[in-house]
N, C-alpha and C positions, 0 to 999 in steps of 0.2 A: 225335349231338352230340359234338363233340370235347372231350376233357378235357385240361387243361394238366398237365404233369408236376410232381411235387412239387418244392418249392424246393431241397431238398438234393441233387437229382439233375440240376439244370440245368447244372452244370459238366461233365457227361458228354456232353452233346449235341454240342458242336462236334467232339470227338474221334471220335465214332461217325459223324458226317457225313463227316468227312475219310476215315475208313477205308472207308466204303461207296463214296464216289466213287473212291477209289484202286482198289477191286476192279473197278468198272465199266471204268475205263481199262485195267487190266491184262487183263481178259477180252477186250476189243475187240482190243488188240494181240496177245494170245495166240492168238485165233481167226484173225487175219490171218496170223500166223506159221505156224500149222498148215496153213492153206489153201495157202500158198506153198511150205512146206518139208516137210510131212508126207507120207511115202511111202505110208501106208495111208489117207489122207484120202478118196480116191475110193471105197474099199471100205466105209467106215463114215461116209459123208457125212451120212446122215440122222440117225444116232446123235449125231454131233458137233453138228450144228445144233440138235437137240432139247435137248441138254444145255446148250448156250450160251444158248438161249432161256429155258429154265427158270431158269438162273442169273441172267440179266439181270432177269427178272420178279421174282425173289426180292429182288434188290438194290433195285429200284424200290419194292417193298412196304416194304422196310426203311427207305428214305428217308421214307416216309409215316408209319411206325410209331414212329420214333425220338422225335419231339417228344412223343408221347403216353406211350410206355413206354421210357425210356432204359435201364431195368434188366430187359428182357424175357428171362427164362430160356430160353424156347422159341427165341427168335431167337439167343441166344448158343450154344445147342447145335446148331442146324441149320446156321448159317453155316459153321463149320469143316468140317462133313460135306460140304457142297456144294463147299467149297474143295478138300478132299482128293480128292473124286470127280472133279472137273473136271481137276485136275492129273494124276491117274492116266490119264484118257482122253487128255490131251495127250501124255503120255509114250508111251503105246501107239501113237498115230498118228504119232509123230515118232521112229521107229526104235528104240523100246524104251529099254533101259538108258542108251544113249549120248546121250539127248536132254538138251538144256540146260534143258528145262522142269523137270527134277529140282530145280533151284535154287529154284523157287517154293515147295517144301516149307519151306525155311528162312525165306522171307519170311512164310509163313503162321504158322509156329510163333512166330517172334520178334514179329511184330506183335500177335498175340493175347496172348502172354506179357507183353510190355512194357506194353501198354495195360490188361490186366485181371488181371495178377498170376500167381502160381505155379500155381493150379489150371487156368487156361486154357492155360498153357504145356504142362503135362503132358497135358491133354486133346487139344490140337492135335498134340502129339508122337505120341501113341498112334494118332490117326487117320492121320497121315502114314505111320507104319510099316505099318499095316494096308493102306492104299491102295497103298503101294509093293510090299508082298508080293503084293497082288492083281495088279499089273502084271507082276511077275516070274513068277507062275503062268501068266498069259496068254501071256507071252513063251515060257515053257517048252513050252506046249502048241501054240503056233503054229508050223507047219513053215517059215514064211517068216522067222522070227526065231530068233536064237540067244541063249542065256543065258550071260553071263560071270560065273562063280562068284566069282573074286577081286574083281571090280568090285562084285558084289552085296554081298559081305562088307564092303567099304570103304564103300559107300553106307549100309548099315544102321548101321555103327558111327558114321558121321558124323551120321546122324539121331539117334543116341542121345547122343553125346558133345558135339558142337559146340553145340547149343542149351543143354545143361547148363552148359558152360563159359561161354558168353555170359551165361547167367542168373546164375552166381556173380559174374561181373565186375560186372554191373549191380546186383546186390544189395549188393556192397561199395561201389560208387559211390553208391548211394542212401543207404546207412548213413553214408557220409562226408558226403554233402550234408546229411542230417538232423542229424548231429552239428554241422556248421558252422552250420546254421540255428539249432540249439538254443543254441549258444554265443552267437550274435548276439542271440537272444531274451533269454538270461540277462544279457548285457551291457546291453541296453536296460532289462531289469528292474531291474538294479542302479542304472542312471541314474534310473529312476522313483522308487526308494526313497532316493536320495541326498538329504541335507538341503540340499546346495548347489544353487543354481539353475544348470541346464545346458541348453543348446540346441545343436542341430546345424544346419549350413547347407551349401548347395551353390552353385556358381557359377551365375549367371543369364545369360540372353541379353544383358541390358543391363549386364553386368559388375558389378552390385551384388549380392552374395550374398543369398540368401533363406533364411529359417528353414524347416527341414523337420521339426523335432521339438523339443518343449519339455517338460521334466519338470514334475512337479507343484509342485516348489519354486519354479518361476518365478512362480507366482501371488503370492508374497510381494513381488516387486519390479516386477511389471508392472501397469500401471494399469487394464487392461481384462481381459475374459475370455480365457483361454488359447486357446480355439478360434479366436479372431480373429488369433492370432499366427502360425499356420502359413501359409506362403506370403508373408508380409510381408518387406520388406527388413530387414536386420539392425539398421539404425540406429533402428528403431522403439522399441527398448528404452531409448534415451537421450533426453535433452532435445535439442531441435533444434540447440542450439549445440555439442553434443558428438557429434552423429551421425557426422561424418566420422572421428572417432577409432575408432569401432567398425568402420566400413566398411574403413578402412585396415588394421586388425589382421586382419580376416577375409580380406581379399584377399591379404595377405602370407602367411597360413597356407596358402591354397589354391595359391599360386604357389611356395612354398618347398619344393623337392624334398628338402631335408635335414631337414624337419619340425622346425624350431626354433620353440619357442613364442613368440608375440607377446603383449605385455602392454599394457594400456591402463587409463586411469582416466576414469570418466565420472560425470555426474550423471543421475539418473532420478527418476521419481515413481511411487509405488505406488498401489494402488486408493483409498487414503484421501487421495491428492494430497499426501502428505508427500514432501519432497525427500530423495532417497537419494544416498549417495556409494558408488560401486561400483568394485571392481577386477576386471578381467577378464583371462583368459589363453586364447588360442586356439591350436589345433594342428590337424593334419589326419591322416586315416587313409584307407586304401583298403578299401572295403566293396563287395562284389559288383561288382568291376570299376570302381567309381566313386570319385572323390576326394571325401571328405566331411569338412567342418570341424566341430570341436567346441569349444564355448566354455564355460568354467567361470567363474562369477561369485561374488564375495564381497562381502557388504555390510559396508563399513568405516565406516559412518556414525558409530557410537558411538566407535570407536577414533580416528577423525579429529576428532571433537568434543573428545576428551580431548587429542589432539595440538594442536589449535587453542588450547585453554585454556592448555596449557603454553607454547606459543609466545607467546601474549599476555603471560603473566607474564614471559617472558624479555625481551620488548621493553620492558615497563614498568621492568624492572630496569636499563635503560640509564642511568638517572639516575646521574651520576658519584658523587654523595655517598653513594649506597647500595650501590655495587658491592662494596666490600670485605666488608661484612657479609653480603650475599646470596650471595657466591661460596662461602663455606663450606657453607651449608645446601644450596645448589643442587647442589654437587658430592656431598654426601652422598646427595641424592635420586638423582642419576645413578648413584652407586655401587650403590644399592639396585636401580635398574632394570636396570643392566647385569649385576649379580651374579645377580639373580633370573632374568633371561633365560638366563644361562649355566648356572645350576643346572638349569633346565628343559631346556636343550639336552642335558644329559647323560643324561636319562631319556626324552626324546621320540624315538620311532622314525619318526614320520611326517615325511618329508623336507620336504614343503611347509610344515608348521608350524615345523620347525627353521629353514627359510629365512626365514620371517617373524620368528622370534626373532632371527635374524642381523641383519635390518634394524633391529630395536629396539636391538640392541647398537651397530650402526654409528651410529644416530641419537644414542644417548647419548654416544658418543665424540665425535661432531661437536659436540654441545652443550657438552662440556667444552672443546673447542678454541675454540669461539666465546667462552666466558667468558675464556679466557686471552688471546684476541685483543683483547677489550674492555678487559681490565685493562692490557695493554701498549700497544695502539694503535701498535705498531712493525711495520715490514716484516719478513717472515720472513728468517731467515739465508740468506746467499747459497749456502751449501752444502747446503740442504735438498734432499731428493730430489724431482725434478720429477714432475708428473702427466702421463701421456701424453694426447694429444688425444682418444682414444677414451674414456678415463676421464672427462675433462671433459664430453664430450658426453653420456655416460650419466648422470653425476651431475646435471647441470643439467636434462636432460630429465626425469629422475625427480622432481626437486624441483618443476619447473613443473607436471608432471602431478598431483602431490599438491596443489599450490596451486589448480589448475584446479577440482578437484572440491569445494573449499571455497568457491568463489566463488558469489555469488547467481546464480540461474538466468538472469537477463537479461544476464549478462556473458559474452562469449566471449574466451578467452585464446589467442593464437597466438604460438608460439616459432619463430624462424628462426635457427639457429646455423650459421655457415659452417664447412665441414670444414677442418681444419688451421689452427686459430686460432694466432696468433703468440704467442711468449713475451712476457710483460709483467710489470711490477713489481706484481703483485697475486696473492694466493693464492686457492684455491678457497673457503675459508671466507668471506673478505672479499667475493668475487664473489657468493656466495649471500646475504650480508647486504644488499648493494646491491640485488639483484633483489627480495628479499622486502620490503624497505622501500618500494621504488618501486611494486611491484604493490599493496601494502597501501594506499599513498596514492592510486593510481589508482582502486582499487576503491571507496574511501570517497567519491571525488568523482563517481561514476557512479550516479545514481538512476534513469536511464532505460536501456533496452536499448542496448547498444553493445559495442565490442570493445577489447581491449588488445593491441597489437602489440609484440613484443620482438625485437630483432635484435642479434646479435653478429657483428662483421665485422673483418677486417684493413683498416687504413687506411694506405695508402702515401703519401698526399698531405698528411696533417696535419703541422703544424709540429713536433710531438713525435716524429714518425717519423724513423728514421735510415736511412742508406743500406743498402738490402737488409734492413732491420729495420722492419717496419710497426708502427704503434701498434695497440692494441686499442680498438675503438669499441663502446660499449654504447648502444643507442638504444631508448627506450621511448616509445610514443605511446598516449594514451587519448582517449576521446570523452566525458570528464566535463564538469563545469560550468566548468572553467578557473579561472584566478587573476586577480583584479583588478589592473590596472596599478599601483595605489598600494601593493599588498601584495608586489610582486615582490622588493623589497629586504629584506623581512622573513623570507622563507620558510626561509632557512638558519640563522636565529638560534635558539639553544636555547630550548625551551619555548614558542616562538611557534606558534600553531595557529589556523586558522580554524574548527576543529571541536571546540572545548573542550567544548561541550554534548553532543557525540556520543562523548566518550571519547578524543579525540586527545591525545597527549602532547607534540607539538611536538619530538620527538627523531628521527623517522625520517630526514628530509632532512639534519638536522644530522650524524647518523652517516654518511650517504652522503658528505657534503662532507668530513668528517674523513678517511675512508678514501681518497677521491680525492686530497685534499691531501697526505696522507702518502706517497702513491705518486708524487707529482710530476705528477699528471694534471690535467685540466681538466673542469669541470662547466658545462654550458650549459643553461639552462631557458628555453623559449619557451612562451607560453600566450596563448590568446585566450578571453576571458570568454564563456562559453556554448557554446564549440566544443571545448575540450579543451586538453591540455598535451603538449608534446614535450620530452623530456629526453635530452640527448646527453652521454655521458661518454667521455672519451678517456684511456687509460692508456698511458704511454710504454713502449717495449720494454725488456726486461730489460737490465741494465747490462753483463752479460758472457755468454759463450756457455754458462756453467753455470747462469745463471738461466733459468727456464722459467715459462711462464704457469701460474697456478693450482697452486702447489706444495701438496702435501698437508699436512694438519695433522700435528702432531708425533706424534699417536697412530697406531699401526699399524692398517691396515684390519682390520676384524673378520672372522673366519671362523667357520664353524660348528664347534663343539667336539664333533664326533662321535668324535674320538679324543684325549681330553684327556691320555692317558698319554704322548703323544709329547713333551709339555712337561715331564714329570716322570720321564723315562726314567732319568736318572742321579741322581735325588734320594734322599737318605737319609731315612727316617722319623724325625721329631723330636717331642719333647714341647714344645708351644708355648703360652705364656701370651698370650692375646689380650685386648686392652683397648680398649674404645670405649664412650662414654657414649650412643651411639645404639643402641637394642636391635635395630633393623632391620638396620643396618650390621653389628652384631656377629654376628647370625645368618647373614647373607650370607657374611661372611669365614670364619666357622666352617665353613659348608658347603663353601666352596672349599678350605680347608686340609684338611678331612677327606677330601675327594675326592682330594687329593694323597697321602693315606696317613698324615697326621700325627695325633698325639693332641693334642687342643685342650682347654685349660682357659680359661674365659671370666671376665671381670670387667667390670662396667658402670661402674666409676669407677677413677680412679688409686688412691684410698685402699684400695678392695677388692683391687686387684691387688697392692698393697704388702703387705697382710696375707697374701695367698695365697703370695706369694714368700717372705716371712719364715718362714712356717710350713713351707714345703718345705725351706728351709735348716736350720731348727731340727731337723726330724725326719729330714732326710737321705733323704727319700723323694720319688719323683716329681720329681726334679730337672729343671729346665727347660733345654732346649737353645737356645731362642730366645724373645724377647719381641717381639710385634707390637702396637704401641700407636698410638692416635690422638694427634694433637698438641694440638688445642684442645678441652678438656673443661671442664665446670663444676667449680669447685674447683681441685684440683691438676691441672696439665696434664701432657702427656707428657714434657716436658723436666724438670720437677720430679721426676716419678716416676723418670726415668733417673738423676738425680743421687743419689737415695737408693739405688738399686740398685747404682750404681757404687761405693758405699762398701763393699759386700760382694763384688762381683764386677766385675773390670775386663775379663773375657774373654767375658761373656755377649753373644752377638750381639743387637743391638736394631735393629728395623726400624720406623721411624716413618712412619705414613701421615697425610698432611695434605691438607686442601682449600685452606686459606688461613690463614696465621698471621702472628704478629709477626715482621717481617724480622730484627730484632736477635736475637730468641731462636733463630730458625732458624739463624742464623750460628753459634750456640754448639754446634749439634749435632755439628759436625766435631770440636770439642774433646773431646766425650764418645764419639767413635767410633760415631756413629749413622748408619745408612743411611736416606736419605729416599726415600719413594715417594709420588707425587702421586695424589690422588683425581681422578676415579673409578678404582678399581683393576679389574683383570680377572684371570681365571685365569692367562693367559699372563704378564702383568706380574708378578703375585705369585710365580708359580713361578720366573721368571727371577731375581728378587731373592733368593729363598731359596737357589737353587743357587749364586749368587755368594757368599753367606755361608758355604756349606758347603765 
């Protein structure tokens, strides 16, 4: 009764079958060669045929025995002996030393050594030497053959050295392969232990990449069992409406030879069917001769919820009668956000976290600019620095992606921006305000599954276009419930809303109309009740060649403060009296100033600051080099504090930081030689003002 081989030896069977069949083929060709070419074959024909027959019978037995005993010690010991004996007979019959059959010794040694390791290599090498010395002894005693001693020495050395040399090379190659494999295993081990959801993907025959690996953290964001994820298309991780975003990013990574990361924002559902908002980044790498994509996912649901809450508060603050009061507090909040993010950037070493903090700072700066724009509702100055088209495209795409993941799951949002948008009389902040308000209105009107389409195009044929200067057209279409004909004349009136019970303020379209009107543009609204609404906005081209579409806000773009000292290279360390009635802002400004190398004394009110200053004058110790004070504070304000200090010192530099204040009082600042810095402040702005004063 035949017995199956143990499971752990099953992997040896195919290799041994291959080696046995190779031996059978070689013995047949070798025997034919000796029959045709061997000079002594006729003299030893019986011996030769007997040896070949025995060898063939042994190999046939081996084929039968391999499945039962892949690790047979007897077979491993006998097979090389028969190999060496048959090669020796072949050399003798084929003119002795000069026979080409000598090369079969190397085949025997290397095949056994590579397949079965170092012991079999040494065993085969010893058998080869013994059998070859036997052939040499036979050649020496045979009067018909002659022995070439130099050739003998060369052949013996080759049998000793060449297999060893090949063995050393193969050993190093194997070590290198094992090290590479170990490094890859360690990499996947690190991915398995990573708290961030990660998956890998490869290109599929149908051009849609498929998932090949998912780490354990993916279970937090995937709705089903992880075992069902392998082999699926990459869009399975997202809601159906956002699946194309994942496919597009993964395809771009596999096709991009420069390996630039692709970023996307999607909505998903976890195992508890909760809607998630995810940010993903894909890239590619070459692994074992294949291009493999890798995707890192970040759950930004909570952060986007906070962002949405802040955005809602900002929209509600559009009521004109409340703007002045809100501006001061809002800018103080932005100062805290931007300052905290900058202080964290100074200590964070992780570049990805630092980049995310940079986005927070940029968002804070943009929020400040939006407040300024609402306060003034004026067009930007003609000499503002223009934003290039690539920056416009990236900024709007990023904003729309963030808005997309905040939408309900049943709404699909599509953005189509024409490359090379024309210069127009509108800036980037105003354009973002228009899009956010229109998308918000469209979303609130859609209670059933549908899509919102947004297009930005150059319009050469509109009446507002000039010769060779096209107008900018913004078109948005939704599949919502539409507007009743009798309400069409009401929609742009302040505070009118058909959704007052749902929290509508009636200010969104009013703000859009005001921006369009101030730019000299046109607003056209078409709607069919029960089918949806189409809004077309046309903005005229810029009035001169120096005007450009989407001018940047007055604040400078935020950069990662990995090297803050570059802004304070020529700054002298000063003793600074810092005054602010907001404890949070006070701590932030203190951290920024101390980061610059200054000594800082703080006061939470103008009255406390005055006492500290008078004490320093009286004791003539710790004299201050600069006072940095808030303008609007409870009780005595910054201007009143300055008036008292100017009675004692007319030369002390004073920097007043303000969010929003009494215009008449601010005009007096010049009289008292006060430098003004608007909130929210940043490390770079604050450092630049202090260097000016020095």
